[in-house]
Phi, psi and omega in degrees: 000131183243164178205156176289149177299153182303317185288346176269355173267350187237154174278122186292331183296314181297316178305317177293320178291321177291324179297320176299317180296314185294315175302319180295309184301311177305323185283327180297313183291325179298315184290333179275326187264327186077206183241172178113342183276168172288155183309318189298319179296323172292322179300310184296322177295315182292323176299321181291319179291323174299317179300316180306316181278356180079020178272115182284137181204169178230151176253130171047057174249143187289134179229139179285151181247133180246144171226128180054042177070013182234124179305117182253355184157199177208163180209171181237092184289149183300311179234138175219131177302135183262008186280000185090000179277000000 
């Protein structure tokens, strides 16, 4: 099974805007919580911040992984953008 590389399928301006928003959410969570908590605390806080900022996402859903444009397996990322990227 082959697929086009991710960056050929998306508008880079939209991708950069989303990237900036996601990093901003992560920084907000980090600044408010600080360090020292278990990963799940940050995951839940980031999910709350995504919702607050209107970023659509899914939690722990299986996604295919591609290597050299060929599907090489799958993984379950903690958070995944639903914007089509």
